[in-house]
KEKE-3310 file (N, C-alpha, C; in steps of 0.2 Angstrom, whole numbers, plus 5000, padded with zeros to 4 digits):
npx = (5158:5148:5136:5131:5125:5129:5129:5138:5135:5142:5136:5134:5126:5113:5120:5122:5129:5141:5157:5174:5175:5167:5160:5174:5180:5184:5177:5163:5149:5135:5118:5112:5100:5100:5112:5107:5098:5104:5100:5086:5089:5097:5088:5078:5088:5090:5078:5073:5084:5081:5068:5072:5079:5093:5109:5116:5117:5130:5137:5146:5157:5158:5164:5161:5159:5157:5157:5148:5150:5151:5141:5138:5137:5136:5136:5129:5119:5111:5110:5101:5089:5087:5084:5072:5064:5065:5064:5073:5085:5103:5113:5127:5144:5154:5167:5168:5178:5190:5201:5195:5187:5182:5186:5177:5166:5161:5161:5149:5140:5139:5135:5122:5116:5116:5108:5095:5093:5091:5102:5105:5114:5131:5147:5161:5178:5190:5205:5205:5205:5205:5213:5206:5195:5200:5212:5205:5196:5205:5215:5229:5234:5241:5254:5257:5262:5258:5244:5241:5246:5236:5224:5225:5227:5215:5206:5209:5205:5191:5187:5190:5180:5168:5166:5159:5162:5171:5185:5202:5212:5229:5237:5247:5238:5226:5220:5211:5200:5202:5211:5203:5194:5179:5163:5168:5177:5192:5193:5197:5192:5181:5165:5156:5141:5126:5132:5136:5124:5126:5139:5154:5157:5154:5166:5173:5185:5194:5205:5220:5234:5239:5249:5260:5258:5246:5238:5240:5235:5222:5218:5221:5210:5200:5195:5186:5189:5189:5191:5193:5189:5202:5210:5203:5207:5217:5233:5233:5223:5224:5236:5234:5223:5231:5240:5231:5226:5238:5240:5230:5232:5244:5240:5233:5221:5214:5210:5201:5205:5199:5190:5181:5182:5178:5174:5175:5167:5164:5150:5139:5124:5119:5113:5123:5142:5149:5139:5136:5148:5149:5137:5140:5153:5154:5151:5160:5172:5168:5170:5183:5188:5185:5191:5204:5214:5215:5222:5218:5212:5221:5238:5243:5252:5258:5256:5244:5235:5234:5228:5215:5210:5206:5197:5201:5215:5214:5209:5219:5228:5234:5223:5216:5204:5187:5187:5199:5197:5188:5194:5204:5197:5190:5179:5162:5154:5141:5130:5118:5121:5135:5141:5138:5146:5159:5158:5157:5169:5177:5172:5176:5190:5192:5189:5184:5177:5162:5154:5151:5152:5145:5143:5137:5146:5152:5143:5134:5117:5102:5090:5096:5105:5095:5088:5100:5101:5089:5090:5101:5098:5088:5093:5105:5109:5101:5107:5118:5111:5102:5111:5117:5108:5107:5120:5120:5111:5117:5128:5123)
npy = (4988:4975:4968:4957:4941:4924:4906:4890:4874:4860:4845:4837:4823:4819:4813:4799:4799:4811:4819:4818:4807:4799:4788:4784:4793:4785:4774:4776:4772:4773:4768:4769:4775:4784:4791:4798:4807:4820:4827:4831:4837:4847:4855:4860:4867:4877:4884:4888:4898:4905:4912:4919:4929:4928:4929:4920:4902:4892:4878:4861:4852:4836:4818:4800:4798:4788:4791:4800:4814:4823:4824:4830:4827:4835:4851:4860:4855:4852:4865:4870:4863:4869:4882:4882:4880:4888:4907:4919:4917:4915:4902:4895:4888:4880:4871:4869:4856:4859:4851:4839:4838:4839:4854:4860:4853:4857:4871:4871:4865:4875:4886:4881:4880:4894:4900:4893:4896:4910:4918:4915:4906:4905:4903:4894:4889:4875:4867:4854:4842:4829:4814:4803:4807:4816:4809:4797:4800:4801:4812:4823:4824:4821:4824:4840:4850:4846:4846:4859:4865:4858:4863:4878:4878:4873:4882:4893:4888:4888:4902:4906:4899:4904:4916:4913:4914:4910:4899:4893:4882:4876:4866:4860:4849:4850:4849:4860:4864:4846:4844:4838:4830:4838:4839:4842:4850:4856:4855:4870:4878:4881:4884:4887:4882:4884:4899:4906:4918:4929:4941:4949:4932:4929:4923:4912:4907:4896:4902:4897:4893:4905:4910:4921:4917:4911:4921:4931:4923:4923:4937:4938:4933:4940:4934:4931:4930:4916:4916:4905:4892:4886:4896:4908:4912:4920:4928:4925:4930:4942:4943:4936:4944:4956:4950:4946:4959:4966:4959:4961:4975:4975:4973:4984:4987:4994:4989:4990:4985:4969:4969:4961:4949:4935:4932:4917:4909:4898:4895:4897:4899:4905:4905:4910:4912:4901:4891:4891:4886:4873:4866:4865:4860:4845:4845:4852:4845:4833:4840:4843:4828:4826:4836:4839:4830:4831:4842:4855:4862:4867:4867:4851:4839:4822:4813:4819:4818:4804:4802:4807:4797:4788:4785:4781:4785:4799:4803:4805:4814:4830:4840:4851:4863:4868:4879:4884:4888:4898:4907:4911:4917:4911:4904:4908:4911:4912:4924:4933:4947:4946:4940:4949:4960:4954:4953:4967:4972:4965:4970:4984:4983:4979:4987:4986:4973:4965:4954:4939:4922:4912:4899:4882:4869:4855:4841:4846:4843:4843:4851:4859:4867:4874:4880:4889:4896:4903:4912:4918:4926:4934:4941:4944:4949:4960:4970:4974:4977:4987:4997:4999:5006:5020:5023:5021:5031:5042:5042:5043)
npz = (5096:5103:5093:5088:5093:5095:5092:5095:5090:5089:5088:5096:5103:5117:5131:5142:5153:5161:5162:5170:5178:5172:5158:5148:5134:5123:5123:5122:5113:5103:5098:5081:5079:5090:5088:5077:5081:5083:5072:5076:5087:5084:5075:5086:5094:5085:5081:5094:5096:5084:5087:5099:5094:5090:5081:5072:5071:5074:5064:5065:5054:5054:5055:5057:5070:5082:5096:5099:5100:5089:5078:5064:5048:5037:5035:5025:5020:5031:5034:5023:5027:5040:5036:5031:5042:5051:5053:5052:5057:5053:5047:5051:5044:5053:5053:5036:5030:5020:5015:5013:5003:4986:4978:4969:4970:4984:4982:4973:4981:4992:4984:4981:4993:4997:4988:4990:5003:5003:5006:5019:5023:5030:5024:5029:5032:5036:5041:5047:5061:5065:5063:5060:5051:5041:5035:5032:5021:5012:5012:5017:5034:5045:5039:5040:5033:5019:5022:5024:5013:5003:5008:5006:4992:4988:4993:4987:4973:4977:4978:4965:4958:4965:4959:4947:4934:4919:4921:4924:4932:4937:4948:4963:4967:4960:4943:4934:4922:4917:4902:4890:4878:4872:4865:4853:4854:4864:4881:4890:4900:4914:4922:4936:4940:4947:4952:4967:4973:4980:4981:4987:4993:5010:5021:5034:5045:5057:5069:5076:5076:5073:5064:5053:5039:5038:5042:5032:5021:5024:5024:5010:5004:5010:5021:5036:5054:5066:5084:5096:5108:5117:5113:5117:5129:5139:5134:5121:5114:5111:5104:5093:5087:5085:5075:5064:5061:5056:5045:5037:5036:5029:5016:5014:5019:5032:5049:5064:5080:5082:5073:5059:5066:5077:5094:5104:5117:5130:5141:5157:5165:5182:5199:5205:5203:5210:5209:5195:5191:5198:5193:5179:5178:5175:5161:5155:5159:5151:5138:5139:5138:5126:5117:5123:5121:5108:5107:5107:5116:5127:5131:5135:5145:5141:5151:5157:5146:5145:5158:5156:5148:5157:5170:5183:5184:5182:5194:5201:5195:5191:5182:5170:5174:5176:5184:5182:5169:5169:5177:5168:5159:5148:5149:5154:5168:5179:5187:5176:5175:5179:5168:5157:5162:5160:5146:5142:5146:5137:5125:5127:5127:5114:5101:5089:5088:5085:5086:5095:5101:5110:5119:5125:5134:5124:5127:5136:5142:5131:5137:5146:5138:5130:5140:5145:5133:5133:5145:5142:5131:5137:5148:5146:5132:5130:5137:5128:5116:5119:5123:5112:5103:5106:5102:5089:5084:5088:5079:5068)
capx = (5152:5146:5129:5128:5126:5129:5132:5141:5132:5145:5132:5133:5118:5113:5125:5119:5134:5145:5162:5179:5175:5162:5163:5179:5177:5184:5172:5157:5146:5127:5115:5110:5095:5102:5116:5104:5094:5107:5096:5080:5092:5099:5082:5076:5091:5089:5071:5074:5088:5077:5062:5074:5083:5101:5111:5119:5120:5136:5136:5153:5156:5163:5163:5162:5160:5152:5156:5141:5151:5151:5138:5133:5142:5135:5132:5126:5112:5108:5107:5095:5083:5086:5082:5065:5059:5065:5063:5078:5093:5108:5117:5135:5148:5161:5169:5168:5185:5192:5205:5191:5181:5185:5184:5172:5160:5161:5158:5143:5135:5137:5131:5115:5114:5116:5102:5089:5091:5091:5108:5106:5120:5138:5153:5167:5183:5194:5209:5203:5209:5203:5215:5201:5191:5204:5215:5200:5194:5211:5219:5234:5232:5248:5259:5253:5263:5254:5238:5241:5246:5230:5220:5227:5225:5208:5201:5211:5200:5184:5185:5189:5174:5162:5164:5154:5165:5174:5192:5205:5218:5233:5241:5250:5233:5220:5221:5203:5198:5207:5211:5200:5189:5172:5158:5170:5183:5196:5191:5201:5190:5176:5161:5153:5133:5126:5137:5132:5119:5128:5146:5159:5156:5156:5169:5176:5191:5196:5212:5223:5241:5241:5255:5259:5257:5238:5234:5241:5231:5215:5218:5222:5203:5195:5191:5185:5192:5185:5196:5189:5192:5208:5213:5200:5209:5224:5236:5232:5218:5227:5241:5230:5220:5236:5242:5226:5226:5243:5240:5226:5236:5249:5236:5230:5215:5215:5205:5200:5207:5194:5186:5180:5183:5172:5178:5171:5167:5159:5146:5133:5120:5115:5111:5130:5147:5150:5133:5137:5154:5147:5133:5144:5159:5154:5151:5166:5176:5166:5171:5190:5189:5185:5196:5210:5218:5218:5228:5213:5210:5227:5245:5243:5257:5255:5253:5237:5231:5232:5224:5208:5207:5206:5195:5206:5221:5211:5207:5226:5231:5230:5219:5213:5198:5183:5189:5205:5195:5184:5200:5208:5192:5188:5172:5159:5151:5139:5124:5118:5125:5143:5142:5138:5152:5165:5158:5158:5176:5180:5170:5179:5196:5193:5183:5182:5173:5156:5151:5154:5150:5144:5141:5138:5151:5150:5140:5128:5110:5099:5087:5101:5106:5089:5088:5105:5101:5084:5092:5107:5094:5083:5096:5113:5110:5098:5112:5121:5107:5099:5117:5119:5103:5109:5125:5119:5107:5122:5132:5118)
capy = (4986:4969:4968:4950:4935:4918:4901:4885:4868:4854:4841:4831:4820:4819:4807:4796:4801:4816:4820:4815:4800:4793:4783:4787:4795:4781:4768:4778:4769:4772:4766:4775:4780:4789:4796:4802:4812:4825:4833:4833:4841:4855:4859:4862:4873:4884:4886:4891:4904:4910:4914:4924:4935:4927:4930:4914:4897:4889:4871:4859:4847:4830:4811:4793:4798:4783:4792:4804:4820:4828:4820:4832:4825:4839:4857:4863:4850:4854:4873:4871:4862:4874:4888:4881:4878:4895:4913:4924:4916:4913:4896:4896:4882:4881:4873:4865:4855:4859:4846:4833:4840:4842:4861:4861:4851:4861:4877:4870:4865:4881:4890:4880:4883:4901:4902:4890:4899:4917:4920:4914:4902:4908:4899:4893:4883:4873:4862:4848:4841:4823:4811:4798:4810:4818:4804:4792:4804:4801:4819:4823:4828:4819:4828:4846:4855:4844:4848:4866:4867:4856:4868:4884:4877:4871:4888:4897:4886:4890:4909:4908:4896:4908:4922:4912:4916:4904:4899:4886:4880:4871:4867:4853:4844:4849:4853:4862:4857:4842:4846:4833:4833:4839:4841:4844:4855:4854:4859:4874:4883:4878:4889:4885:4883:4891:4902:4909:4924:4935:4942:4943:4927:4929:4916:4911:4902:4897:4905:4892:4895:4912:4911:4925:4914:4909:4927:4933:4919:4925:4943:4938:4932:4944:4929:4933:4923:4914:4915:4901:4887:4887:4903:4913:4912:4924:4933:4922:4933:4949:4942:4934:4950:4961:4947:4947:4965:4968:4954:4965:4981:4974:4973:4990:4987:4996:4987:4992:4978:4964:4969:4954:4944:4933:4928:4911:4907:4894:4898:4893:4905:4902:4911:4912:4909:4895:4888:4890:4882:4866:4864:4866:4855:4839:4847:4855:4840:4830:4844:4841:4822:4825:4840:4839:4825:4834:4848:4860:4867:4870:4862:4846:4834:4815:4811:4822:4814:4798:4801:4809:4792:4782:4789:4781:4789:4805:4805:4807:4817:4836:4841:4857:4863:4873:4884:4888:4892:4904:4912:4914:4921:4907:4901:4913:4908:4915:4928:4936:4952:4944:4938:4956:4964:4951:4955:4974:4973:4963:4975:4990:4982:4977:4991:4983:4968:4966:4948:4934:4916:4909:4890:4878:4864:4849:4836:4849:4841:4849:4855:4864:4872:4878:4885:4894:4902:4908:4917:4924:4931:4938:4945:4947:4952:4967:4975:4977:4979:4994:5002:4999:5010:5026:5024:5022:5037:5048:5042:5046)
capz = (5100:5101:5092:5085:5097:5091:5097:5091:5091:5086:5085:5101:5105:5124:5134:5148:5159:5158:5167:5170:5182:5168:5153:5145:5127:5117:5125:5121:5107:5103:5092:5075:5081:5094:5085:5072:5086:5082:5069:5079:5093:5080:5075:5093:5095:5079:5081:5100:5093:5079:5091:5102:5090:5089:5073:5070:5074:5069:5065:5063:5050:5057:5052:5059:5078:5086:5103:5100:5101:5084:5072:5059:5043:5031:5038:5019:5018:5036:5033:5020:5030:5045:5035:5030:5048:5054:5049:5051:5060:5050:5048:5048:5043:5057:5047:5031:5030:5014:5011:5012:4998:4980:4979:4964:4974:4989:4979:4970:4987:4995:4980:4981:4999:4997:4985:4992:5010:5002:5009:5026:5026:5030:5022:5033:5029:5040:5039:5050:5067:5066:5058:5057:5046:5035:5032:5029:5015:5007:5012:5022:5040:5050:5036:5041:5027:5014:5024:5023:5005:5000:5010:5003:4985:4987:4995:4980:4968:4978:4976:4959:4956:4966:4954:4942:4927:4916:4924:4924:4938:4937:4954:4964:4969:4955:4937:4934:4920:4913:4894:4887:4871:4874:4861:4847:4856:4870:4887:4894:4905:4917:4925:4942:4938:4947:4957:4974:4972:4984:4981:4988:4998:5017:5023:5040:5047:5064:5070:5080:5077:5072:5060:5048:5033:5039:5042:5025:5017:5026:5022:5003:5001:5015:5026:5043:5059:5074:5089:5101:5111:5122:5110:5119:5136:5140:5130:5114:5110:5108:5099:5086:5084:5081:5069:5060:5059:5054:5038:5033:5034:5023:5009:5012:5023:5040:5054:5071:5083:5083:5067:5056:5070:5082:5101:5106:5124:5135:5147:5159:5169:5187:5203:5207:5199:5211:5207:5188:5190:5201:5188:5173:5179:5171:5154:5154:5159:5145:5133:5140:5137:5119:5114:5126:5117:5101:5108:5104:5122:5130:5131:5140:5145:5139:5157:5157:5142:5148:5162:5153:5145:5162:5176:5189:5184:5182:5201:5205:5191:5191:5176:5169:5178:5174:5187:5179:5162:5171:5179:5161:5154:5142:5151:5157:5172:5185:5186:5170:5177:5179:5161:5155:5165:5157:5139:5142:5146:5130:5120:5128:5125:5106:5099:5082:5088:5084:5087:5100:5100:5117:5118:5131:5132:5121:5132:5139:5139:5128:5141:5149:5132:5129:5147:5145:5128:5135:5150:5139:5127:5140:5153:5144:5126:5131:5139:5122:5112:5122:5123:5104:5099:5106:5099:5082:5083:5088:5073:5061)
cpx = (5150:5137:5127:5130:5125:5130:5133:5138:5137:5142:5133:5126:5119:5117:5123:5123:5139:5151:5168:5179:5169:5165:5169:5178:5178:5180:5164:5154:5139:5124:5113:5104:5096:5107:5112:5099:5097:5103:5089:5083:5094:5093:5079:5081:5091:5083:5071:5077:5084:5071:5066:5079:5091:5102:5113:5119:5124:5136:5144:5152:5161:5160:5164:5163:5155:5152:5150:5144:5150:5148:5135:5139:5142:5131:5128:5118:5109:5105:5101:5089:5081:5083:5074:5061:5061:5064:5068:5085:5097:5111:5124:5138:5153:5163:5168:5176:5187:5196:5202:5187:5185:5182:5178:5166:5157:5158:5151:5138:5134:5133:5123:5112:5112:5109:5096:5089:5090:5096:5109:5111:5127:5143:5158:5172:5188:5200:5208:5209:5209:5207:5210:5197:5195:5208:5211:5197:5200:5215:5224:5232:5240:5253:5256:5256:5259:5247:5236:5241:5239:5224:5220:5224:5218:5203:5203:5205:5193:5182:5186:5182:5167:5161:5159:5156:5169:5181:5195:5211:5221:5238:5244:5244:5228:5223:5214:5203:5203:5206:5209:5195:5182:5167:5161:5175:5187:5194:5197:5200:5184:5172:5157:5144:5129:5130:5133:5129:5123:5136:5149:5156:5158:5159:5172:5180:5193:5203:5215:5231:5243:5247:5253:5256:5249:5235:5235:5237:5223:5214:5217:5214:5198:5192:5192:5187:5187:5191:5191:5193:5198:5211:5209:5202:5217:5226:5235:5228:5221:5231:5238:5227:5225:5239:5238:5226:5231:5243:5236:5229:5241:5245:5232:5224:5217:5209:5205:5203:5200:5189:5187:5183:5178:5177:5172:5172:5162:5156:5141:5131:5118:5114:5118:5136:5148:5145:5134:5142:5152:5143:5136:5150:5159:5153:5158:5172:5176:5170:5181:5192:5190:5191:5203:5216:5221:5221:5224:5212:5216:5232:5244:5249:5254:5253:5246:5232:5229:5228:5216:5205:5204:5203:5199:5212:5219:5210:5214:5231:5229:5229:5218:5206:5194:5185:5195:5202:5191:5190:5203:5203:5188:5180:5169:5154:5148:5131:5124:5123:5133:5146:5143:5143:5158:5165:5159:5165:5180:5178:5174:5187:5198:5187:5181:5177:5166:5151:5155:5149:5150:5140:5141:5143:5149:5149:5134:5122:5106:5094:5091:5103:5102:5088:5093:5103:5095:5086:5097:5103:5090:5087:5103:5113:5106:5102:5116:5117:5103:5104:5117:5114:5105:5116:5125:5115:5112:5126:5128:5116)
cpy = (4980:4970:4961:4945:4929:4912:4895:4878:4863:4848:4835:4829:4819:4812:4805:4797:4806:4818:4816:4808:4796:4790:4787:4788:4789:4774:4770:4776:4769:4770:4771:4779:4785:4794:4800:4807:4818:4830:4835:4839:4849:4858:4863:4869:4879:4886:4890:4899:4908:4914:4920:4929:4934:4928:4925:4908:4893:4881:4868:4853:4841:4823:4805:4794:4795:4786:4797:4812:4826:4825:4822:4832:4832:4846:4860:4861:4851:4861:4874:4869:4867:4879:4888:4879:4884:4901:4917:4922:4913:4907:4896:4889:4883:4874:4869:4863:4854:4854:4839:4833:4842:4849:4864:4859:4855:4868:4877:4869:4871:4885:4888:4882:4890:4903:4900:4893:4906:4920:4920:4909:4906:4902:4899:4888:4882:4868:4855:4846:4834:4818:4805:4800:4812:4813:4798:4794:4804:4808:4818:4827:4828:4824:4835:4851:4853:4846:4855:4869:4865:4861:4874:4883:4876:4878:4893:4895:4889:4897:4910:4906:4901:4914:4921:4914:4910:4905:4892:4888:4875:4872:4860:4847:4844:4853:4854:4866:4854:4844:4839:4835:4833:4842:4846:4849:4853:4859:4863:4877:4879:4883:4885:4887:4880:4893:4905:4916:4930:4934:4948:4938:4928:4923:4917:4906:4903:4899:4901:4894:4901:4914:4917:4923:4913:4917:4931:4929:4922:4931:4942:4937:4935:4939:4932:4928:4923:4913:4911:4896:4890:4894:4909:4915:4915:4928:4931:4927:4939:4948:4939:4940:4955:4958:4947:4954:4968:4965:4958:4972:4980:4974:4979:4991:4988:4993:4988:4985:4975:4964:4963:4948:4941:4930:4922:4910:4901:4898:4894:4899:4901:4907:4914:4909:4903:4891:4885:4885:4874:4863:4862:4861:4849:4840:4848:4849:4835:4833:4843:4834:4822:4829:4840:4835:4827:4840:4855:4865:4870:4865:4857:4841:4827:4812:4813:4819:4808:4797:4804:4802:4786:4787:4787:4785:4797:4807:4807:4810:4825:4839:4848:4857:4869:4880:4888:4892:4898:4909:4915:4918:4917:4903:4907:4910:4912:4919:4931:4943:4952:4943:4945:4960:4960:4953:4962:4976:4971:4968:4982:4989:4981:4981:4990:4978:4968:4959:4943:4927:4913:4903:4887:4872:4858:4844:4839:4846:4846:4853:4861:4869:4877:4883:4891:4899:4906:4913:4921:4927:4936:4943:4946:4951:4960:4972:4978:4980:4987:5000:5004:5006:5017:5028:5025:5029:5042:5047:5044:5053)
cpz = (5098:5099:5089:5091:5094:5096:5092:5093:5086:5084:5090:5103:5114:5127:5140:5154:5157:5164:5166:5173:5177:5163:5149:5136:5122:5118:5124:5113:5109:5097:5087:5076:5085:5092:5079:5075:5085:5078:5072:5085:5090:5078:5081:5095:5090:5080:5089:5099:5089:5083:5095:5100:5090:5081:5070:5074:5070:5070:5062:5059:5052:5054:5057:5068:5082:5094:5104:5101:5095:5078:5067:5053:5037:5033:5031:5019:5025:5036:5028:5023:5036:5043:5033:5036:5053:5049:5047:5053:5054:5051:5045:5049:5047:5058:5041:5029:5023:5011:5010:5007:4992:4980:4975:4968:4980:4988:4976:4976:4991:4991:4980:4988:4999:4993:4988:4999:5010:5006:5016:5028:5024:5029:5028:5030:5035:5037:5042:5055:5068:5061:5056:5051:5039:5032:5028:5022:5010:5006:5018:5029:5044:5046:5036:5035:5022:5016:5023:5015:5001:5002:5007:4996:4983:4988:4989:4975:4970:4977:4970:4956:4957:4961:4949:4935:4925:4920:4923:4931:4936:4944:4956:4966:4964:4949:4935:4928:4917:4905:4891:4881:4874:4869:4856:4849:4863:4875:4890:4899:4907:4921:4930:4941:4943:4953:4962:4971:4975:4984:4984:4995:5005:5019:5030:5041:5053:5063:5076:5080:5077:5068:5054:5041:5033:5039:5035:5020:5018:5022:5013:4999:5005:5019:5032:5047:5065:5079:5095:5104:5117:5120:5113:5126:5136:5134:5123:5110:5107:5103:5092:5083:5081:5075:5062:5057:5055:5046:5034:5030:5029:5016:5009:5015:5030:5045:5060:5075:5086:5078:5063:5060:5074:5088:5103:5114:5126:5140:5150:5165:5176:5192:5206:5204:5202:5210:5200:5187:5192:5194:5181:5172:5174:5164:5152:5154:5153:5140:5132:5136:5130:5115:5117:5122:5111:5101:5106:5110:5125:5129:5136:5139:5143:5145:5157:5152:5143:5153:5160:5149:5150:5168:5183:5189:5185:5189:5205:5201:5190:5183:5175:5172:5175:5178:5184:5171:5163:5174:5173:5157:5148:5144:5156:5161:5178:5183:5178:5169:5177:5171:5157:5156:5161:5149:5138:5142:5140:5125:5121:5126:5117:5103:5092:5082:5088:5084:5092:5098:5107:5117:5124:5129:5129:5128:5136:5137:5135:5131:5144:5143:5131:5134:5146:5139:5130:5140:5146:5134:5131:5145:5151:5137:5126:5132:5134:5118:5113:5122:5116:5101:5100:5102:5092:5080:5084:5082:5067:5061)
residu = (UNK:UNK:UNK:UNK:UNK:UNK:UNK:UNK:UNK:UNK:UNK:UNK:UNK:UNK:UNK:UNK:UNK:UNK:UNK:UNK:UNK:UNK:UNK:UNK:UNK:UNK:UNK:UNK:UNK:UNK:UNK:UNK:UNK:UNK:UNK:UNK:UNK:UNK:UNK:UNK:UNK:UNK:UNK:UNK:UNK:UNK:UNK:UNK:UNK:UNK:UNK:UNK:UNK:UNK:UNK:UNK:UNK:UNK:UNK:UNK:UNK:UNK:UNK:UNK:UNK:UNK:UNK:UNK:UNK:UNK:UNK:UNK:UNK:UNK:UNK:UNK:UNK:UNK:UNK:UNK:UNK:UNK:UNK:UNK:UNK:UNK:UNK:UNK:UNK:UNK:UNK:UNK:UNK:UNK:UNK:UNK:UNK:UNK:UNK:UNK:UNK:UNK:UNK:UNK:UNK:UNK:UNK:UNK:UNK:UNK:UNK:UNK:UNK:UNK:UNK:UNK:UNK:UNK:UNK:UNK:UNK:UNK:UNK:UNK:UNK:UNK:UNK:UNK:UNK:UNK:UNK:UNK:UNK:UNK:UNK:UNK:UNK:UNK:UNK:UNK:UNK:UNK:UNK:UNK:UNK:UNK:UNK:UNK:UNK:UNK:UNK:UNK:UNK:UNK:UNK:UNK:UNK:UNK:UNK:UNK:UNK:UNK:UNK:UNK:UNK:UNK:UNK:UNK:UNK:UNK:UNK:UNK:UNK:UNK:UNK:UNK:UNK:UNK:UNK:UNK:UNK:UNK:UNK:UNK:UNK:UNK:UNK:UNK:UNK:UNK:UNK:UNK:UNK:UNK:UNK:UNK:UNK:UNK:UNK:UNK:UNK:UNK:UNK:UNK:UNK:UNK:UNK:UNK:UNK:UNK:UNK:UNK:UNK:UNK:UNK:UNK:UNK:UNK:UNK:UNK:UNK:UNK:UNK:UNK:UNK:UNK:UNK:UNK:UNK:UNK:UNK:UNK:UNK:UNK:UNK:UNK:UNK:UNK:UNK:UNK:UNK:UNK:UNK:UNK:UNK:UNK:UNK:UNK:UNK:UNK:UNK:UNK:UNK:UNK:UNK:UNK:UNK:UNK:UNK:UNK:UNK:UNK:UNK:UNK:UNK:UNK:UNK:UNK:UNK:UNK:UNK:UNK:UNK:UNK:UNK:UNK:UNK:UNK:UNK:UNK:UNK:UNK:UNK:UNK:UNK:UNK:UNK:UNK:UNK:UNK:UNK:UNK:UNK:UNK:UNK:UNK:UNK:UNK:UNK:UNK:UNK:UNK:UNK:UNK:UNK:UNK:UNK:UNK:UNK:UNK:UNK:UNK:UNK:UNK:UNK:UNK:UNK:UNK:UNK:UNK:UNK:UNK:UNK:UNK:UNK:UNK:UNK:UNK:UNK:UNK:UNK:UNK:UNK:UNK:UNK:UNK:UNK:UNK:UNK:UNK:UNK:UNK:UNK:UNK:UNK:UNK:UNK:UNK:UNK:UNK:UNK:UNK:UNK:UNK:UNK:UNK:UNK:UNK:UNK:UNK:UNK:UNK:UNK:UNK:UNK:UNK:UNK:UNK:UNK:UNK:UNK:UNK:UNK:UNK:UNK:UNK:UNK:UNK:UNK:UNK:UNK:UNK:UNK:UNK:UNK:UNK:UNK:UNK:UNK:UNK:UNK:UNK:UNK:UNK:UNK:UNK)
# end
C-alpha cells in the first residue's frame, strides 16, 4: 500500500525558455548569481512539501553544470540546512556519487548530517553518469568495469565505517588505514568518529541496468532501490522488481513484489489530460534534451541525439514525445482523479510497494512546481491516506 509520497528535485534553476525548439542544452550559460538561486529554490520546495505533509524531498549531487540543469554539488550540506528550516520532512540523497568521494569522507559527512538533522537525512549512493563530473574528480566512468569496481569497494568501506567500530580494509583502490607510525605504534585499524547515530543506515540506490550483480550487491548491504526515469515505463519495472526480489531471496530475505523499492514518475495536473500534456510538453522536452543524450530516458538513435542538439534538425526528426511517455506509464498527466486511478493500479499490481517519487520534469518553473505539489497533496494523496487508515485498523 502506497503511504509515502516524495519528490525529487535535481536542482535546475528557472530557465528563460524551455522546449526542443528553444536554446540547445550545450548553449545554456548563466551567471553565478542565477545558478546560486538553486538554494533559494530548493528551500522553497522543501518548505512547501514540509507544510503539505510529504515524506521526503530527494536531492541530486551534481557538478559543473553551467547549463543550469543540476546545480546542487553537496546534498549533505544542503540537507543540514533544510532540516533547520523545516519541521519534519526527510531529505534524501539521490544520490551521492560514491566513486567521486573518498569513502571515509563520505561516511563522515553522512554521519554528521545524520546527527545534526536528528535522523532526517536519508543516505543514497550511485555510480554517476556524467563523464564531466566523475572523470574530472579523477575517477573512472568511461571504463564502466573500473567504475563499478570502485563503486562497490567504496560502498563496502562505507558500511564498515558506519558501524563505528575499529576496522581495516585492503582493496584495489583503497588501503585503510595505511600502515604508518602514529604516536609510538603502527597504525592497523581506524574508527569513524562520530559514526551515524542510527543503525543500520537506510540507504538507497538507483536501479538502471538491473543486472544480477547489481541486485546481489544491494541485497548484501540491505540497500533499497529507486526505479525511475525511463525505467518507470513499460516492462522494465516488473523485470527490475523481480530481479531485486530474487537477489534478496538468495540471501534468505523474502520480500513482497515492490517492497524496499520506490517507483519514480513525472507528473502534471490540469483540468484534462490534453491540457496537462500541452502545458508540460516544453518541460518534458527540456528534460529529454538533458537526459536523452546520456541514455537515461530511453534508447535513442545517434540521429535523434544529434537532432536534440539542433532545433532545426529536431523539427524534421521523430523524437520521443510526452504523449509517448504518458502512454507508456512514465508520465502521469491529467486530472487528480486520473493520477489516483493510475497509482491505484500500480499499488494493486505491486503489493509490497509503499512509496512513490512524483516529480515535475527538469526545467519546470518554480511556480508550476509549487502549484503541482499543492494540488497533488490536496487532491491525490488523500485517496491513499484515507484508504490506509481502515487497513491499518483492520491489521491491528
